[in-house]
N, C-alpha and C positions, 0 to 999 in steps of 0.2 A: 369487567370492561374489556371489550375486544381490542387486541393489540393492533396497532397501525401496521400496514404492510411495509416492507422494505422498499424504499424508493431507489430504483436502479437507473443509472445513466449508462447507456451503451455507446462507447466510442469505437466504431468499426466502419471501415470504408467499403466493405463488400455488402451490397444490398441483400443478396441471398442469405448471407450469414446472419444479418440483422433479422430478416424475416424468419429464419430458423429459430433464433432466440425468442422472438415474439410468439411464435406458435407453441414452443415448448413451455414458456413461462405463462402462457394463457391458461394452462391447466392447474396452476397453483394460485391460492388466494393470498399468500403472504409476501409476494413479490410483485411490485408494480413498476412498470417501465415509465419513467417520467419524461425521458428525452433520449433521442438518438442523434448521432452526428458522425460524419466521416472525414471532416477536414479540420486541420489544426486550429485555425482562427475561429471557426464556428464553434468548436468545442470550448475554446477559451471563453467565448461569449455566453454559451449556454450553461456552462458550469456555474456561472454566477447568477444566471437568470432562473435556473431550475435547481433549487436545493435538493440534494440527493444524499442517500446514505452510503451507497456503493457505486463506484465507477468501474464498469467492466471494460477494460482497455485492451485493444489490440495494438501491439507495438509497431506493426507494419503499416503505419499510417502514411499517406502520401507525403513525401518530403517537399519542402518549400526551397526553391533554389533562387539565389540572387547573385548576379555577376558570375554565374557558372560554378558557384560553391554552395554546398548543402548548408542550409541555415537551421532548419527545424525538422524534427522527426517525432515518432511516437514517444520516445523517452523524454522529450522536452515537455510533454504534457504532464508527466509526473513531476518534473521540476517546477512547472508552472503552478501545479496544485500545492506543492510544498512552499514555494515562494509567496504565493498569495494567501497561504494559510486557510485554504478552503477545507471546511470541516466535512470530510468524508473518508471512506476507506477505499483503497484501490485494489481490485483483483485483476491481474494481468491474465488474459487468455490469448496465448500466442503459439505460433509454430516454431519459434526460436528456441533451440536447445543449447545454444552456445553459452558457456560458463560466464564469460565476460558480460554478455547482455543480461543474463539473469542477475549477476552480481550488481550491475549498475541499476537495474530496476529496483532491487531490494534496497540499495543504498539511497535511492531517490524516494523511498517511502512506500513502495508497494507492500500491501499487507498480505497479499497472496499471489501465487503464480501457478497457473495450470496450463496444460496443452490443449489445443482445440479439439483433439480427438477423444477427449474424455467423455464419459457417458452423461446423459442428462441428469441422472441421479447425483452424480458426483459434482456436476456444475452447480446444481441447486444446493447441495451441501456446502460447497465452497462459498457461495454467495451468502448463505445464512451464517456460516462461521465468521466470515470477514465482517459482516454487518454487526456481529456481536462484539467486535473489537479484537477478535483472536486471529492469529495468522493461519493461513491454509496454503500448504504447498504440496503439489502432486508428488507422489512417491518417486517418480523419475527425476523430478527437480531436486529432491533431497539427495538422490543418488549422485547426480551431477555435482552438487555442492560437496558432498562427502568425498568424492574422488579428488577434489582439490584441497581438501582440508589438510593442514600440516600439523595441527596439534588439537588438543581437546578444547581450546578456546577459540577455534577458528570460526568462520562465518557460518558454516553449516551447523555447528553446535549451538549457536546462539539465535539463528534466524527464527526458530520455532518458539523461542522463549520470550522475546521482547515484543511488546505491542506498540502500535503507533503512539499511544498516549505516553508510554514509558520513554519512547524516543524523544518526545517533546520535552519531557522532564529532564532527561540527560542533556539535551541540547541547551536547555535553559541553565542548567548547572554549569555547563561549559562556558557560558557567557558570564558566569559569576553572579547570577541572580539568586536572591535569597528565597526561602520557602514561601514567605508571604507575597513576594512579588510574582512568583510562579503561579501561586494559587489565584491571584487576581487576574493575571493574563489568561489563564486557562478556565477561569470561572469555576474554580473548585475551592474547597475548604483547605486551610493550611494543614489540618490533620491528615487530609487525603494525600497531599503532596509528601508529607513526612512518611506516610505508609508506602507510597511509591518508591521513595528514596531508600527506605529500609529494605524493601523487597528486591530492589535493583542491586544493592550492595550484597545481598545474600546470593542472588542469581549469579553474579559475576565474581563472587568471592573477593570483592574489593575491600580494602582496608578502610577507605574513607571516600568522600565525594571526589577528591582530586584523582585518586586511584581509579575510581569508576569512570571518570571522564577520559583518562588515559587509555583504559581498556577499550572504551567505545570508539575513541579516535583510531586506535590500532586496528580495529575491526571495520573501520570506515562506516560506522553506524551513524555518525554525525559529521 
């Protein structure tokens, strides 16, 4: 049975960049662009109207101003996806190399982060990797994070280890939810949740669930 193509949503306000993505991805059969948008409110609407596997997000979206104050920006799209529990993975493609912006994007649920000057081959690899539920970060992004790392349990050490699903499990544990409740809310078997929990304890060298939640909070992962 032929595998369904990856459904890609492109959130980018520069028409030429979108056209470039379209031309490049037209050469592959396993990625299908289902929607494009370049404004915050339109993206919010289309994300619900067009089920997607991966959101390719530019952080430099047009900001919305109200009463002379910035109200919304590209990072708010990540927050919207998280808040609305929209089931997809987000790959940030940005020119921003500032540590704080990268950190915020990761903390808001970005599964991957690459720079816009990467090759087509790497972009395609990043999309495929993120669509499989694994994290993908450009080497330069990792270098930026590692420069700020203060110890072996820092953000850079963990960012390539924890998946979006694992983040959901840790977040649920932090709310005091039991395995059966987490399984029901995520549509998974209880055994699967227990396996996630066991693997997370091992990854973070946590003594128990409470210790795991504390580590995740210290790293701003939840």
